PQR file with spaces between the fields and no chain letter, atoms N, CA, C, O and H, PARSE charges and radii, in Angstrom:
ATOM       1  N    MET     1      21.322   -3.342  239.896 -0.4000 1.5000
ATOM       2  CA   MET     1      22.229   -2.950  241.379 -0.0000 2.0000
ATOM       3  C    MET     1      22.305   -4.566  241.682  0.5500 1.7000
ATOM       4  O    MET     1      22.819   -5.016  242.706 -0.5500 1.4000
ATOM       5  N    ARG     2      21.850   -5.196  240.874 -0.4000 1.5000
ATOM       6  CA   ARG     2      22.109   -7.045  240.744 -0.0000 2.0000
ATOM       7  C    ARG     2      23.321   -7.636  240.918  0.5500 1.7000
ATOM       8  O    ARG     2      23.618   -8.725  241.408 -0.5500 1.4000
ATOM       9  H    ARG     2      21.433   -4.830  240.042  0.4000 1.0000
ATOM      10  N    ARG     3      24.338   -6.293  240.191 -0.4000 1.5000
ATOM      11  CA   ARG     3      25.188   -6.636  239.905 -0.0000 2.0000
ATOM      12  C    ARG     3      26.556   -6.699  241.250  0.5500 1.7000
ATOM      13  O    ARG     3      27.738   -7.041  241.252 -0.5500 1.4000
ATOM      14  H    ARG     3      24.097   -5.408  239.793  0.4000 1.0000
ATOM      15  N    LEU     4      25.585   -6.162  242.284 -0.4000 1.5000
ATOM      16  CA   LEU     4      26.673   -5.613  243.205 -0.0000 2.0000
ATOM      17  C    LEU     4      26.105   -6.987  244.348  0.5500 1.7000
ATOM      18  O    LEU     4      26.087   -6.946  245.578 -0.5500 1.4000
ATOM      19  H    LEU     4      24.624   -5.884  242.282  0.4000 1.0000
ATOM      20  N    LEU     5      25.859   -7.657  243.818 -0.4000 1.5000
ATOM      21  CA   LEU     5      25.263   -8.704  245.198 -0.0000 2.0000
ATOM      22  C    LEU     5      27.035   -8.813  245.542  0.5500 1.7000
ATOM      23  O    LEU     5      27.888   -8.643  244.671 -0.5500 1.4000
ATOM      24  H    LEU     5      25.874   -7.689  242.818  0.4000 1.0000
ATOM      25  N    LEU     6      27.454   -9.250  247.542 -0.4000 1.5000
ATOM      26  CA   LEU     6      28.223   -9.408  246.958 -0.0000 2.0000
ATOM      27  C    LEU     6      28.684  -11.009  247.517  0.5500 1.7000
ATOM      28  O    LEU     6      28.634  -11.490  248.649 -0.5500 1.4000
ATOM      29  H    LEU     6      26.761   -9.388  248.250  0.4000 1.0000
ATOM      30  N    ASN     7      29.007  -11.415  246.608 -0.4000 1.5000
ATOM      31  CA   ASN     7      28.233  -13.491  246.802 -0.0000 2.0000
ATOM      32  C    ASN     7      30.535  -13.682  246.932  0.5500 1.7000
ATOM      33  O    ASN     7      31.248  -12.873  246.339 -0.5500 1.4000
ATOM      34  H    ASN     7      29.048  -11.025  245.688  0.4000 1.0000
ATOM      35  N    HIS     8      30.814  -14.230  247.330 -0.4000 1.5000
ATOM      36  CA   HIS     8      32.046  -14.946  247.678 -0.0000 2.0000
ATOM      37  C    HIS     8      32.407  -16.079  247.920  0.5500 1.7000
ATOM      38  O    HIS     8      31.684  -16.692  248.706 -0.5500 1.4000
ATOM      39  H    HIS     8      30.235  -14.887  247.811  0.4000 1.0000
ATOM      40  N    ASN     9      33.359  -16.646  247.491 -0.4000 1.5000
ATOM      41  CA   ASN     9      33.559  -18.574  247.638 -0.0000 2.0000
ATOM      42  C    ASN     9      35.372  -18.150  248.140  0.5500 1.7000
ATOM      43  O    ASN     9      36.039  -17.128  248.305 -0.5500 1.4000
ATOM      44  H    ASN     9      33.946  -16.148  246.853  0.4000 1.0000
ATOM      45  N    ILE    10      35.556  -19.524  248.223 -0.4000 1.5000
ATOM      46  CA   ILE    10      37.061  -19.634  249.141 -0.0000 2.0000
ATOM      47  C    ILE    10      38.185  -19.233  248.033  0.5500 1.7000
ATOM      48  O    ILE    10      39.191  -18.879  248.649 -0.5500 1.4000
ATOM      49  H    ILE    10      35.015  -20.354  248.089  0.4000 1.0000
ATOM      50  N    SER    11      38.383  -19.159  246.647 -0.4000 1.5000
ATOM      51  CA   SER    11      38.941  -18.588  245.556 -0.0000 2.0000
ATOM      52  C    SER    11      39.183  -16.847  246.763  0.5500 1.7000
ATOM      53  O    SER    11      40.267  -16.611  247.297 -0.5500 1.4000
ATOM      54  H    SER    11      37.566  -19.447  246.147  0.4000 1.0000
ATOM      55  N    ASP    12      38.246  -16.140  246.887 -0.4000 1.5000
ATOM      56  CA   ASP    12      38.400  -15.077  247.488 -0.0000 2.0000
ATOM      57  C    ASP    12      39.268  -14.846  248.480  0.5500 1.7000
ATOM      58  O    ASP    12      39.871  -13.775  248.416 -0.5500 1.4000
ATOM      59  H    ASP    12      37.366  -16.331  246.453  0.4000 1.0000
ATOM      60  N    LEU    13      39.529  -15.662  249.513 -0.4000 1.5000
ATOM      61  CA   LEU    13      40.062  -16.259  250.390 -0.0000 2.0000
ATOM      62  C    LEU    13      41.926  -15.923  249.971  0.5500 1.7000
ATOM      63  O    LEU    13      42.890  -15.416  250.545 -0.5500 1.4000
ATOM      64  H    LEU    13      39.039  -16.532  249.565  0.4000 1.0000
ATOM      65  N    VAL    14      41.695  -16.431  248.917 -0.4000 1.5000
ATOM      66  CA   VAL    14      43.328  -16.454  248.856 -0.0000 2.0000
ATOM      67  C    VAL    14      44.080  -14.911  247.609  0.5500 1.7000
ATOM      68  O    VAL    14      45.151  -14.306  247.555 -0.5500 1.4000
ATOM      69  H    VAL    14      40.912  -16.843  248.451  0.4000 1.0000
ATOM      70  N    HIS    15      43.045  -14.877  246.990 -0.4000 1.5000
ATOM      71  CA   HIS    15      42.903  -13.892  245.950 -0.0000 2.0000
ATOM      72  C    HIS    15      43.690  -12.216  246.631  0.5500 1.7000
ATOM      73  O    HIS    15      42.924  -11.415  247.167 -0.5500 1.4000
ATOM      74  H    HIS    15      42.175  -15.369  247.033  0.4000 1.0000
ATOM      75  N    PRO    16      45.033  -11.914  246.531 -0.5600 1.5000
ATOM      76  CA   PRO    16      45.539  -10.698  247.178  0.2800 2.0000
ATOM      77  C    PRO    16      44.099   -9.299  246.976  0.5500 1.7000
ATOM      78  O    PRO    16      44.165   -8.263  247.638 -0.5500 1.4000
ATOM      79  N    GLY    17      43.333   -9.474  246.323 -0.4000 1.5000
ATOM      80  CA   GLY    17      42.535   -8.074  246.180 -0.0000 2.0000
ATOM      81  C    GLY    17      41.062   -8.502  247.214  0.5500 1.7000
ATOM      82  O    GLY    17      40.076   -7.772  247.316 -0.5500 1.4000
ATOM      83  H    GLY    17      43.279  -10.315  245.785  0.4000 1.0000
ATOM      84  N    SER    18      41.198   -9.571  247.761 -0.4000 1.5000
ATOM      85  CA   SER    18      39.688   -9.972  248.558 -0.0000 2.0000
ATOM      86  C    SER    18      39.037   -9.185  249.677  0.5500 1.7000
ATOM      87  O    SER    18      38.022   -9.532  250.281 -0.5500 1.4000
ATOM      88  H    SER    18      41.998  -10.165  247.678  0.4000 1.0000
ATOM      89  N    ASN    19      39.644   -8.239  249.851 -0.4000 1.5000
ATOM      90  CA   ASN    19      39.164   -7.179  251.162 -0.0000 2.0000
ATOM      91  C    ASN    19      38.416   -6.205  249.886  0.5500 1.7000
ATOM      92  O    ASN    19      38.647   -5.131  250.441 -0.5500 1.4000
ATOM      93  H    ASN    19      40.469   -7.958  249.360  0.4000 1.0000
ATOM      94  N    HIS    20      38.138   -6.046  249.386 -0.4000 1.5000
ATOM      95  CA   HIS    20      37.410   -5.394  248.255 -0.0000 2.0000
ATOM      96  C    HIS    20      36.578   -5.854  247.544  0.5500 1.7000
ATOM      97  O    HIS    20      36.936   -6.292  246.451 -0.5500 1.4000
ATOM      98  H    HIS    20      37.950   -6.919  248.936  0.4000 1.0000
ATOM      99  N    SER    21      35.243   -5.906  247.918 -0.4000 1.5000
ATOM     100  CA   SER    21      34.216   -6.505  246.969 -0.0000 2.0000
ATOM     101  C    SER    21      33.823   -5.632  245.587  0.5500 1.7000
ATOM     102  O    SER    21      33.686   -6.190  244.498 -0.5500 1.4000
ATOM     103  H    SER    21      34.953   -5.551  248.807  0.4000 1.0000
ATOM     104  N    GLN    22      33.688   -4.430  245.748 -0.4000 1.5000
ATOM     105  CA   GLN    22      33.662   -3.753  244.621 -0.0000 2.0000
ATOM     106  C    GLN    22      34.209   -1.977  244.962  0.5500 1.7000
ATOM     107  O    GLN    22      34.059   -1.265  245.956 -0.5500 1.4000
ATOM     108  H    GLN    22      33.799   -3.977  246.632  0.4000 1.0000
ATOM     109  N    MET    23      34.858   -1.746  243.669 -0.4000 1.5000
ATOM     110  CA   MET    23      35.359   -0.397  243.167 -0.0000 2.0000
ATOM     111  C    MET    23      34.784    0.640  242.329  0.5500 1.7000
ATOM     112  O    MET    23      34.427    0.452  241.166 -0.5500 1.4000
ATOM     113  H    MET    23      34.981   -2.324  242.862  0.4000 1.0000
ATOM     114  N    PHE    24      34.682    2.046  243.131 -0.4000 1.5000
ATOM     115  CA   PHE    24      34.346    2.539  241.941 -0.0000 2.0000
ATOM     116  C    PHE    24      34.661    3.980  242.092  0.5500 1.7000
ATOM     117  O    PHE    24      35.122    4.620  243.037 -0.5500 1.4000
ATOM     118  H    PHE    24      34.972    2.199  244.076  0.4000 1.0000
ATOM     119  N    ASP    25      33.994    4.565  239.981 -0.4000 1.5000
ATOM     120  CA   ASP    25      35.111    5.846  240.638 -0.0000 2.0000
ATOM     121  C    ASP    25      33.970    6.884  241.295  0.5500 1.7000
ATOM     122  O    ASP    25      33.250    6.812  242.290 -0.5500 1.4000
ATOM     123  H    ASP    25      33.619    4.045  239.213  0.4000 1.0000
ATOM     124  N    GLN    26      34.120    7.656  240.481 -0.4000 1.5000
ATOM     125  CA   GLN    26      33.099    9.034  241.265 -0.0000 2.0000
ATOM     126  C    GLN    26      31.487    8.806  240.278  0.5500 1.7000
ATOM     127  O    GLN    26      30.424    8.297  240.634 -0.5500 1.4000
ATOM     128  H    GLN    26      34.706    7.715  239.673  0.4000 1.0000
ATOM     129  N    ASN    27      31.802    9.283  239.259 -0.4000 1.5000
ATOM     130  CA   ASN    27      30.627    9.177  238.251 -0.0000 2.0000
ATOM     131  C    ASN    27      29.998    7.863  238.045  0.5500 1.7000
ATOM     132  O    ASN    27      28.814    7.856  237.709 -0.5500 1.4000
ATOM     133  H    ASN    27      32.666    9.697  238.970  0.4000 1.0000
ATOM     134  N    SER    28      30.729    6.563  238.227 -0.4000 1.5000
ATOM     135  CA   SER    28      30.089    5.019  238.374 -0.0000 2.0000
ATOM     136  C    SER    28      28.953    5.159  239.791  0.5500 1.7000
ATOM     137  O    SER    28      27.739    5.261  239.612 -0.5500 1.4000
ATOM     138  H    SER    28      31.691    6.568  238.500  0.4000 1.0000
ATOM     139  N    LEU    29      29.751    5.138  241.540 -0.4000 1.5000
ATOM     140  CA   LEU    29      29.197    5.725  242.270 -0.0000 2.0000
ATOM     141  C    LEU    29      27.680    6.798  241.899  0.5500 1.7000
ATOM     142  O    LEU    29      26.514    6.492  241.653 -0.5500 1.4000
ATOM     143  H    LEU    29      30.737    5.056  241.686  0.4000 1.0000
ATOM     144  N    LEU    30      28.100    7.585  241.965 -0.4000 1.5000
ATOM     145  CA   LEU    30      26.758    8.840  241.408 -0.0000 2.0000
ATOM     146  C    LEU    30      25.532    8.142  240.952  0.5500 1.7000
ATOM     147  O    LEU    30      24.413    8.200  241.463 -0.5500 1.4000
ATOM     148  H    LEU    30      29.047    7.833  242.165  0.4000 1.0000
ATOM     149  N    HIS    31      25.949    7.414  239.817 -0.4000 1.5000
ATOM     150  CA   HIS    31      25.323    6.488  239.212 -0.0000 2.0000
ATOM     151  C    HIS    31      24.294    5.584  239.775  0.5500 1.7000
ATOM     152  O    HIS    31      23.085    5.711  239.578 -0.5500 1.4000
ATOM     153  H    HIS    31      26.857    7.367  239.401  0.4000 1.0000
ATOM     154  N    LEU    32      24.885    4.615  240.526 -0.4000 1.5000
ATOM     155  CA   LEU    32      23.990    3.788  241.646 -0.0000 2.0000
ATOM     156  C    LEU    32      23.464    4.596  242.527  0.5500 1.7000
ATOM     157  O    LEU    32      22.258    4.658  242.766 -0.5500 1.4000
ATOM     158  H    LEU    32      25.867    4.512  240.686  0.4000 1.0000
ATOM     159  N    PHE    33      24.368    5.286  243.082 -0.4000 1.5000
ATOM     160  CA   PHE    33      22.968    6.534  244.050 -0.0000 2.0000
ATOM     161  C    PHE    33      21.538    6.733  243.877  0.5500 1.7000
ATOM     162  O    PHE    33      20.524    6.521  244.542 -0.5500 1.4000
ATOM     163  H    PHE    33      25.348    5.235  242.888  0.4000 1.0000
ATOM     164  N    ARG    34      21.959    7.432  242.242 -0.4000 1.5000
ATOM     165  CA   ARG    34      20.441    8.340  241.427 -0.0000 2.0000
ATOM     166  C    ARG    34      19.895    6.864  241.042  0.5500 1.7000
ATOM     167  O    ARG    34      18.684    6.845  241.266 -0.5500 1.4000
ATOM     168  H    ARG    34      22.783    7.604  241.703  0.4000 1.0000
ATOM     169  N    GLU    35      20.232    5.949  240.675 -0.4000 1.5000
ATOM     170  CA   GLU    35      19.153    4.228  240.337 -0.0000 2.0000
ATOM     171  C    GLU    35      18.454    3.914  240.911  0.5500 1.7000
ATOM     172  O    GLU    35      17.355    3.422  240.654 -0.5500 1.4000
ATOM     173  H    GLU    35      21.215    5.964  240.493  0.4000 1.0000
ATOM     174  N    ALA    36      19.200    4.245  242.285 -0.4000 1.5000
ATOM     175  CA   ALA    36      18.678    3.963  244.036 -0.0000 2.0000
ATOM     176  C    ALA    36      17.717    4.717  244.475  0.5500 1.7000
ATOM     177  O    ALA    36      17.023    4.273  245.389 -0.5500 1.4000
ATOM     178  H    ALA    36      20.093    4.645  242.494  0.4000 1.0000
ATOM     179  N    GLY    37      17.434    6.084  243.912 -0.4000 1.5000
ATOM     180  CA   GLY    37      16.455    6.948  244.282 -0.0000 2.0000
ATOM     181  C    GLY    37      16.835    7.690  245.266  0.5500 1.7000
ATOM     182  O    GLY    37      16.137    7.910  246.255 -0.5500 1.4000
ATOM     183  H    GLY    37      17.997    6.445  243.169  0.4000 1.0000
ATOM     184  N    PHE    38      18.547    8.362  244.982 -0.4000 1.5000
ATOM     185  CA   PHE    38      18.822    9.243  245.850 -0.0000 2.0000
ATOM     186  C    PHE    38      19.178   10.635  244.548  0.5500 1.7000
ATOM     187  O    PHE    38      20.256   10.916  244.025 -0.5500 1.4000
ATOM     188  H    PHE    38      19.114    8.183  244.178  0.4000 1.0000
ATOM     189  N    GLU    39      17.930   11.215  244.364 -0.4000 1.5000
ATOM     190  CA   GLU    39      18.273   12.128  243.735 -0.0000 2.0000
ATOM     191  C    GLU    39      19.413   13.389  243.434  0.5500 1.7000
ATOM     192  O    GLU    39      19.858   13.693  242.327 -0.5500 1.4000
ATOM     193  H    GLU    39      17.054   10.987  244.788  0.4000 1.0000
ATOM     194  N    GLY    40      19.686   13.907  244.504 -0.4000 1.5000
ATOM     195  CA   GLY    40      20.528   15.099  245.066 -0.0000 2.0000
ATOM     196  C    GLY    40      21.714   14.338  245.254  0.5500 1.7000
ATOM     197  O    GLY    40      22.480   14.898  246.038 -0.5500 1.4000
ATOM     198  H    GLY    40      19.325   13.660  245.404  0.4000 1.0000
ATOM     199  N    ALA    41      22.210   13.055  244.725 -0.4000 1.5000
ATOM     200  CA   ALA    41      23.624   12.523  245.479 -0.0000 2.0000
ATOM     201  C    ALA    41      24.229   13.387  245.307  0.5500 1.7000
ATOM     202  O    ALA    41      23.721   14.271  244.616 -0.5500 1.4000
ATOM     203  H    ALA    41      21.588   12.600  244.088  0.4000 1.0000
ATOM     204  N    VAL    42      25.888   13.633  245.937 -0.4000 1.5000
ATOM     205  CA   VAL    42      26.839   14.819  245.605 -0.0000 2.0000
ATOM     206  C    VAL    42      27.630   13.894  245.661  0.5500 1.7000
ATOM     207  O    VAL    42      27.480   12.834  246.270 -0.5500 1.4000
ATOM     208  H    VAL    42      26.300   12.916  246.498  0.4000 1.0000
ATOM     209  N    ALA    43      28.914   14.383  244.751 -0.4000 1.5000
ATOM     210  CA   ALA    43      30.174   14.426  245.743 -0.0000 2.0000
ATOM     211  C    ALA    43      30.368   15.068  246.266  0.5500 1.7000
ATOM     212  O    ALA    43      29.867   16.158  245.993 -0.5500 1.4000
ATOM     213  H    ALA    43      29.036   15.243  244.257  0.4000 1.0000
ATOM     214  N    ALA    44      31.406   14.942  247.670 -0.4000 1.5000
ATOM     215  CA   ALA    44      31.930   15.776  248.738 -0.0000 2.0000
ATOM     216  C    ALA    44      33.149   15.287  248.655  0.5500 1.7000
ATOM     217  O    ALA    44      33.573   14.218  248.214 -0.5500 1.4000
ATOM     218  H    ALA    44      31.813   14.056  247.892  0.4000 1.0000
ATOM     219  N    ASP    45      33.880   16.594  249.341 -0.4000 1.5000
ATOM     220  CA   ASP    45      35.800   16.656  249.890 -0.0000 2.0000
ATOM     221  C    ASP    45      35.408   15.788  250.792  0.5500 1.7000
ATOM     222  O    ASP    45      34.262   15.363  250.935 -0.5500 1.4000
ATOM     223  H    ASP    45      33.535   17.462  249.700  0.4000 1.0000
ATOM     224  N    TYR    46      36.613   15.437  251.581 -0.4000 1.5000
ATOM     225  CA   TYR    46      36.822   14.890  252.582 -0.0000 2.0000
ATOM     226  C    TYR    46      36.984   15.977  253.982  0.5500 1.7000
ATOM     227  O    TYR    46      37.789   16.895  254.137 -0.5500 1.4000
ATOM     228  H    TYR    46      37.545   15.782  251.464  0.4000 1.0000
ATOM     229  N    LEU    47      35.985   15.523  254.829 -0.4000 1.5000
ATOM     230  CA   LEU    47      35.234   16.499  255.646 -0.0000 2.0000
ATOM     231  C    LEU    47      34.296   16.894  255.830  0.5500 1.7000
ATOM     232  O    LEU    47      33.692   17.082  256.887 -0.5500 1.4000
ATOM     233  H    LEU    47      35.331   14.777  254.703  0.4000 1.0000
ATOM     234  N    GLY    48      33.896   17.181  254.230 -0.4000 1.5000
ATOM     235  CA   GLY    48      32.623   17.605  254.013 -0.0000 2.0000
ATOM     236  C    GLY    48      31.107   17.065  253.605  0.5500 1.7000
ATOM     237  O    GLY    48      30.825   16.864  252.423 -0.5500 1.4000
ATOM     238  H    GLY    48      34.386   17.029  253.372  0.4000 1.0000
ATOM     239  N    SER    49      29.878   16.783  254.986 -0.4000 1.5000
ATOM     240  CA   SER    49      29.465   16.114  254.977 -0.0000 2.0000
ATOM     241  C    SER    49      28.044   17.069  255.973  0.5500 1.7000
ATOM     242  O    SER    49      28.196   17.890  256.878 -0.5500 1.4000
ATOM     243  H    SER    49      30.107   16.946  255.945  0.4000 1.0000
ATOM     244  N    ALA    50      26.733   16.541  255.351 -0.4000 1.5000
ATOM     245  CA   ALA    50      25.872   17.357  256.397 -0.0000 2.0000
ATOM     246  C    ALA    50      25.890   16.142  257.658  0.5500 1.7000
ATOM     247  O    ALA    50      25.156   16.253  258.640 -0.5500 1.4000
ATOM     248  H    ALA    50      26.610   15.874  254.616  0.4000 1.0000
ATOM     249  N    ILE    51      26.631   15.234  257.514 -0.4000 1.5000
ATOM     250  CA   ILE    51      27.085   14.668  259.055 -0.0000 2.0000
ATOM     251  C    ILE    51      27.354   15.417  260.387  0.5500 1.7000
ATOM     252  O    ILE    51      28.540   15.707  260.542 -0.5500 1.4000
ATOM     253  H    ILE    51      27.227   15.144  256.717  0.4000 1.0000
ATOM     254  N    PRO    52      26.680   15.720  261.185 -0.5600 1.5000
ATOM     255  CA   PRO    52      27.379   16.632  262.358  0.2800 2.0000
ATOM     256  C    PRO    52      28.809   15.772  262.918  0.5500 1.7000
ATOM     257  O    PRO    52      29.084   14.577  263.019 -0.5500 1.4000
ATOM     258  N    GLU    53      29.436   16.867  263.172 -0.4000 1.5000
ATOM     259  CA   GLU    53      30.975   16.234  263.378 -0.0000 2.0000
ATOM     260  C    GLU    53      31.760   14.916  262.966  0.5500 1.7000
ATOM     261  O    GLU    53      32.511   14.202  263.631 -0.5500 1.4000
ATOM     262  H    GLU    53      29.213   17.839  263.090  0.4000 1.0000
ATOM     263  N    ILE    54      31.336   14.833  261.651 -0.4000 1.5000
ATOM     264  CA   ILE    54      32.669   13.793  261.334 -0.0000 2.0000
ATOM     265  C    ILE    54      33.555   13.848  260.902  0.5500 1.7000
ATOM     266  O    ILE    54      33.852   13.441  259.779 -0.5500 1.4000
ATOM     267  H    ILE    54      30.726   15.413  261.111  0.4000 1.0000
ATOM     268  N    GLY    55      34.295   14.423  261.757 -0.4000 1.5000
ATOM     269  CA   GLY    55      35.822   14.644  261.865 -0.0000 2.0000
ATOM     270  C    GLY    55      35.831   13.689  263.144  0.5500 1.7000
ATOM     271  O    GLY    55      36.922   13.128  263.251 -0.5500 1.4000
ATOM     272  H    GLY    55      34.053   14.753  262.669  0.4000 1.0000
ATOM     273  N    ASN    56      35.124   13.424  263.920 -0.4000 1.5000
ATOM     274  CA   ASN    56      35.462   12.696  264.574 -0.0000 2.0000
ATOM     275  C    ASN    56      35.549   11.072  264.804  0.5500 1.7000
ATOM     276  O    ASN    56      36.024   10.338  265.670 -0.5500 1.4000
ATOM     277  H    ASN    56      34.239   13.880  263.833  0.4000 1.0000
ATOM     278  N    ILE    57      34.925   10.923  263.720 -0.4000 1.5000
ATOM     279  CA   ILE    57      34.827    9.316  262.817 -0.0000 2.0000
ATOM     280  C    ILE    57      35.611    9.253  261.865  0.5500 1.7000
ATOM     281  O    ILE    57      35.992    8.105  261.640 -0.5500 1.4000
ATOM     282  H    ILE    57      34.539   11.520  263.016  0.4000 1.0000
ATOM     283  N    GLU    58      36.059   10.115  261.131 -0.4000 1.5000
ATOM     284  CA   GLU    58      36.248   10.230  259.933 -0.0000 2.0000
ATOM     285  C    GLU    58      38.072   10.124  259.995  0.5500 1.7000
ATOM     286  O    GLU    58      38.467   10.657  261.032 -0.5500 1.4000
ATOM     287  H    GLU    58      35.750   11.048  261.314  0.4000 1.0000
ATOM     288  N    LEU    59      39.063    9.648  259.257 -0.4000 1.5000
ATOM     289  CA   LEU    59      40.482    9.598  259.844 -0.0000 2.0000
ATOM     290  C    LEU    59      41.366    9.932  258.584  0.5500 1.7000
ATOM     291  O    LEU    59      41.514    9.681  257.388 -0.5500 1.4000
ATOM     292  H    LEU    59      38.742    9.216  258.415  0.4000 1.0000
ATOM     293  N    ASP    60      41.888   10.714  259.711 -0.4000 1.5000
ATOM     294  CA   ASP    60      42.734   11.282  258.440 -0.0000 2.0000
ATOM     295  C    ASP    60      43.917   10.937  257.175  0.5500 1.7000
ATOM     296  O    ASP    60      44.449   11.538  256.241 -0.5500 1.4000
ATOM     297  H    ASP    60      41.768   10.918  260.683  0.4000 1.0000
ATOM     298  N    SER    61      43.948    9.326  257.916 -0.4000 1.5000
ATOM     299  CA   SER    61      44.881    8.769  256.538 -0.0000 2.0000
ATOM     300  C    SER    61      43.612    7.943  255.539  0.5500 1.7000
ATOM     301  O    SER    61      43.843    6.749  255.346 -0.5500 1.4000
ATOM     302  H    SER    61      43.516    8.838  258.675  0.4000 1.0000
ATOM     303  N    ARG    62      42.589    8.387  255.042 -0.4000 1.5000
ATOM     304  CA   ARG    62      41.756    7.894  254.647 -0.0000 2.0000
ATOM     305  C    ARG    62      41.746    8.899  253.666  0.5500 1.7000
ATOM     306  O    ARG    62      41.592    8.410  252.547 -0.5500 1.4000
ATOM     307  H    ARG    62      42.401    9.357  255.198  0.4000 1.0000
ATOM     308  N    LYS    63      41.881   10.455  253.672 -0.4000 1.5000
ATOM     309  CA   LYS    63      41.817   11.231  252.638 -0.0000 2.0000
ATOM     310  C    LYS    63      42.311   11.182  251.946  0.5500 1.7000
ATOM     311  O    LYS    63      41.824   12.003  251.169 -0.5500 1.4000
ATOM     312  H    LYS    63      42.006   10.852  254.581  0.4000 1.0000
ATOM     313  N    GLN    64      43.538   10.509  251.270 -0.4000 1.5000
ATOM     314  CA   GLN    64      43.984   11.046  249.905 -0.0000 2.0000
ATOM     315  C    GLN    64      43.467    8.917  249.246  0.5500 1.7000
ATOM     316  O    GLN    64      43.753    8.477  248.133 -0.5500 1.4000
ATOM     317  H    GLN    64      43.934    9.843  251.902  0.4000 1.0000
ATOM     318  N    GLU    65      42.913    8.317  250.076 -0.4000 1.5000
ATOM     319  CA   GLU    65      42.220    7.511  249.434 -0.0000 2.0000
ATOM     320  C    GLU    65      40.959    7.066  249.434  0.5500 1.7000
ATOM     321  O    GLU    65      40.911    5.890  249.074 -0.5500 1.4000
ATOM     322  H    GLU    65      42.680    8.675  250.981  0.4000 1.0000
ATOM     323  N    SER    66      40.021    7.485  249.668 -0.4000 1.5000
ATOM     324  CA   SER    66      39.138    7.377  249.541 -0.0000 2.0000
ATOM     325  C    SER    66      38.264    8.443  248.853  0.5500 1.7000
ATOM     326  O    SER    66      38.519    9.617  249.124 -0.5500 1.4000
ATOM     327  H    SER    66      40.060    8.441  249.960  0.4000 1.0000
ATOM     328  N    LEU    67      37.194    8.151  247.936 -0.4000 1.5000
ATOM     329  CA   LEU    67      36.237    8.924  247.563 -0.0000 2.0000
ATOM     330  C    LEU    67      34.564    9.155  248.254  0.5500 1.7000
ATOM     331  O    LEU    67      33.828    8.168  248.243 -0.5500 1.4000
ATOM     332  H    LEU    67      36.987    7.198  247.716  0.4000 1.0000
ATOM     333  N    TYR    68      34.107   10.289  248.751 -0.4000 1.5000
ATOM     334  CA   TYR    68      32.728   10.610  249.138 -0.0000 2.0000
ATOM     335  C    TYR    68      31.694   10.544  248.362  0.5500 1.7000
ATOM     336  O    TYR    68      31.928   10.542  247.153 -0.5500 1.4000
ATOM     337  H    TYR    68      34.705   11.091  248.760  0.4000 1.0000
ATOM     338  N    VAL    69      30.514   10.485  248.741 -0.4000 1.5000
ATOM     339  CA   VAL    69      29.688   10.702  248.035 -0.0000 2.0000
ATOM     340  C    VAL    69      27.964   10.984  249.304  0.5500 1.7000
ATOM     341  O    VAL    69      27.774   10.433  250.389 -0.5500 1.4000
ATOM     342  H    VAL    69      30.324   10.488  249.723  0.4000 1.0000
ATOM     343  N    GLU    70      27.432   11.568  248.889 -0.4000 1.5000
ATOM     344  CA   GLU    70      27.025   11.989  249.838 -0.0000 2.0000
ATOM     345  C    GLU    70      25.254   12.092  249.193  0.5500 1.7000
ATOM     346  O    GLU    70      24.914   12.232  248.018 -0.5500 1.4000
ATOM     347  H    GLU    70      27.586   12.015  248.008  0.4000 1.0000
ATOM     348  N    ALA    71      24.377   11.965  250.404 -0.4000 1.5000
ATOM     349  CA   ALA    71      22.971   12.003  249.696 -0.0000 2.0000
ATOM     350  C    ALA    71      21.753   11.682  250.739  0.5500 1.7000
ATOM     351  O    ALA    71      21.923   10.743  251.516 -0.5500 1.4000
ATOM     352  H    ALA    71      24.654   11.851  251.358  0.4000 1.0000
ATOM     353  N    GLN    72      20.874   12.214  250.775 -0.4000 1.5000
ATOM     354  CA   GLN    72      19.569   12.217  251.889 -0.0000 2.0000
ATOM     355  C    GLN    72      18.756   11.997  250.446  0.5500 1.7000
ATOM     356  O    GLN    72      18.837   12.520  249.335 -0.5500 1.4000
ATOM     357  H    GLN    72      20.736   12.977  250.144  0.4000 1.0000
ATOM     358  N    ARG    73      17.664   10.615  251.234 -0.4000 1.5000
ATOM     359  CA   ARG    73      16.335   10.682  250.739 -0.0000 2.0000
ATOM     360  C    ARG    73      14.898   10.919  251.143  0.5500 1.7000
ATOM     361  O    ARG    73      14.004   10.874  250.298 -0.5500 1.4000
ATOM     362  H    ARG    73      17.598   10.190  252.137  0.4000 1.0000
């Protein structure tokens, strides 16, 4: 988990990808959730959530560009 520290410096301001501090695929994100103690972590589909009325806060424009993982502790 230590590698996820978000230490930024001045060069991050001029780097074109500076708005992304970390990027994950499904397997690596699930692994990190489990490593943090979320044994029931699962990948989810867009709007497939245990959060009531998730559609009220999720953006349709993010549907194709986002990875969804959900867990309860």
